[in-house]
N, C-alpha and C positions, 0 to 999 in steps of 0.2 A: 177960761175956755178959749177966749180969743187968742191968748198967748200961745196955747197949744196948737190952734189952727194955723196961726202965723208961722210957728216953728216947723210944723209938718209941711206947710207949703214951701217954706224956704229950702227944705231938703229935696224937693222934687228935681230942681236943676242939678243938684249935686249927685243925686242917685242916677239921673239920666246920663250925666257925664261919665260916671263910674261904669255904668252898663255899656256905654259906647266904647269906653276905653278897653273893656274886657273883650268886646266883639272885635275891635281892631287888633288887639293883641293876638288873638287866635288867627285872625286874617293874615297878619304880617309874619308871625313867628312859627305857626304850626307846620308840621311836616306835610308836604304834598308830594305824592308819587305820580309818575306818569307824565312829567313835563318833558319838554323836547330833549331827546337824547338819552333819557333814562329808560323807562319801561316801554314807552311807545316811540321807538326811534324813527318810525315812519311818519310821525306827526310833524307837519310843517311848523316852523316858528310862527307865533301869532303876530309879532310886531313886524310891520311893513319894512323896517330897516334891514331885517335879516333876509327877506324873501329873495332879493337878487343873488344871494350867495348860496342858495339852497343846492344848486348843482355841485359847487365846490365842496360843500359839506358832505353830500352823498358820496362823491368820489373819494374824499379823505376817509370817510367812515369805512368804505369797502377796503381801502388800503390797510387801515389800522386793524381791521378784523382778519387780515391775512397773516398778521404777525404773531409769533409765539409770545405768550405772556404768562406771568405767574399771578394767581390770586393770593393776595396776602392780607393778613389781618393783624391788628394790634388791639390792646385794651386801653381805653382812655383813662384819665385820672379819676373819672367818676363812674367807671365800670361799664362803659359802652363798648361794644364790639365794632371797630372801625375797619372798613374795607378799602383796598386799593388794587389797582392793576400795575404790576411791575413789568416793564419791557426791558430786559437786559440786552445790552449791546456788547458783544465780546471785544469790540475794538473801541470801546468808549474812551473818550478823553476827559469826560466829565459826567456828572449825573444831575438831573434836574427834577425837582419836586414841583408838580403842577397842581395848583389849588384853584378850583373852579369858583364860579360866582353863585349868587343867591338862587337857590332852588334849581340849580343847573347840574351839569356833569362835565367832567374833564374832557371827554371826547367831544361834547357839544361846544365847549369853549375854546379848546386848543387845536381844533381840526386844521386851522390855517398855518400853524407853525409846527405841528407834530412831525411831519415827514422830514423837514429840514433839521429839527433838533435831533431826531433819531439817527441821522447820518453820523453823528459824532458823540452821542450821549445815550446813556441808559436813562429811561424815563419812569417816574413814579407818578401815576395818575390816581389821586386820592378821591374818594367819595367823602365829602364833608359830612359831619354829623347831621343826622336827620335827612340825608339825601342818598339816593341810590340804595346800595346794599348796607350802608352804615346805619347803625342803630341811632336812636335819638328821637325825641318828641318835638323839640324846638330847635330852630336856628337861633344863633345869638349874635349875628352880624360881626363875628370875629372875636367876641369877648371870650368865648370858651374854645372856639376853633383854633385860636393861636396856640393853646396848650397842646391840641392835637397835632398841629404842624410841628411843634417842638419834638414830640415823640416820633413823628414820621421822619423828621430829619435825622434823629438818632438811629432809627431803623435803617435808613438809607445809607448812612455812614458805615454802619456795621455790615450791611449787605455788600457794600463795595470794598470791604476790608480796610477801610480808612485810607484808601489809596487815591481816590479821585476828588478833585474839587467839586463842591456841591453848590447848587444855586436854588433859591426859592423863587418861583415864578407864579404870580397870581393874576387873575383877571377879575375885575369888578369887586365883589365882596372878597374873593380870593386874594386880590391885590391888597386890600385893607388888612386882611388876615396875615399875610406874610410880612407886611410892614409892622404889624403889632408883634409878631413872633420874632422879628429881627433883633429886638433888644433883650430877648430872653437868653438863657444859657443854651447855646447851640454848639454842635461839634465844631472844632477848629477848622475843619475842611469846608465849612459853609463860607463861600467867598463873596457872595453878593446877592442882591435882590432885584428882581424884575417885576415892576408894578404897573399893570395895564388897567387904566380907567378905574382906579380905586377911589373910594369916597374918603372924606376927611374923618367923619365920625358917624356912628349909627344915628345919633340924635340929629345931625345936620341933614343926612339923606332923608330921614323921615320928615323933617321940617319941609324940605323941598317938595316931597311927594304930597304931603297934606296941603301945602299952600297951592300947589298946581292942580291937584285932582279933586280936592274936597273943600267944601265951604266950612272949614273947621279952623279954629285958632291953633296953629301948629304947636306952639309952646305948651299950651294946656294939654293937648293930646299926647305930646311926647312925654310930659311928666307922668301922665296916667299910664302910658305904655311902660315907662321905666319902673313904675310901682309894681305892675303885674309881672314884668320881667324878673324883678327881684323876688317876688313872692312865689311865682310859679316856675320860672325858668332858672332861678338861682344865678342870675347875672345882672349887671347894670349897664346902661348905655355909656356911662363914663369909662367902662372897661374896653370899649371899642372905639377909642379916639386915636387915630393914626398920627395926628399932629403931635399929640402929647408924647407918643412913643418916639417920633422922629426928632424931638428935641434932644434925645439922648441916643441918637443913631450910632450904631457900632459898625454897620456894614455899608459899603457903597451901594447906591441905588440908581437904577435907570428907570425913569418913569415914561410911560407911553399913554397917549390919550387921543381919541378921535375928536376932531373939532366940531363935528355935527352930533355929538352925543347928547341926546335929549332926556336921558335918564339920570346918569351921574354926570352932571354938567362939568365942563372942562375946568371951571374954577377950583373944583375939588383937588385936582392934581397940582394946579399951580400953588394952592395953599399948602399942600403936603410938601411940595418942593421947597417952598419958602421956609417951612418949619424945620426941614432937615438940617441938622447941625454940621454935617460933613461937607467938605468942599468937593468930594468925589461923588457928584450927583449930576444928572442931566435929564432933559425931557425931550422926547420925540413927539411932536404934534403931527397928526395925520389928517390932512384936509379931506373932507367929504366922508369921513368915517363916523358911523353911528356907534351906539353902545356896543362894546365888545367886538367891534368890527375893524379895529385898527390894524390887526395882522393881515386880514384878507384884503383890505383896501391899501395898506401900505406896501404889501408885496415884498419885493427884494429890498427896498429901503428899510423896512421894519426888520427883516431877517438879518441884514448886514449890520444893523444897529445892535442887535443882540450879539452877533458874532464878534464885533469890535469890543464889546464889553467883556466877553469871555477871554479874548486874546489879551486885553489889558490886565485883567485879574490874574490870569495864568502866567503871564510874563513877570508880573510882580512877585509871584510865588517862587520863581526859579532862582 
């Protein structure tokens, strides 16, 4: 009898941890609509670091909404209907696929660079799975999104009749996603990657968040989340490790990161850069920029950095 009591008592912490892991899995990975820039575009960003740039966002949003675009869809490898806005430019010199961040939107994330890019490029603004109009129950921190980006890159290459150089441009989780996708089989016209404030891996960013915001042992919780990710979401955190992908880098990368980023800390980009096996890589550090604010804080310096990359890659192709 005592053995049974002791055994059942020993299971209480385990059951509690498992229950907490399930709660956090849904908190972290479940679809959430109505975030800034998606369904409730008038809602101000919640984080103070974005508030100073609200006027620029509103101005950019008004401009973007004056432009003609096509609503386009594809079907993911696992049967989800994925949505994007395609902004064709008849005078395009290139095409850029824009992958937004965690629970965000491309208009919300790329507002500071959209107008400049559109001057010479056709733009594809995708809704990541489980965001915006795209189907899906769970985000996967890039583990499954990388396959979606691969399909979108193929769509964009076909849409531009295989005639334009293509670039994959991601911010935050979108940056990690395009880095993961960069080592997959992509159209030959994909010439490079722009990765702004991407994390090293899903496990590491979760460790950072848990260590900073919760009194929880990060490694234990990450293991529990990985278990539920595998059983419920059909992905694993090891599948969203950008550093591992960059060890086999195939495409030149330009990294950008705000020095005051308090969510994806700058060391993530430094470690991604260090892991990248190619010599054709570089980092633009933007002083005073918070998370996903490098473009708006960096201004002309940020935009010229991208332009120089396009010029280099397109000169090499001639």
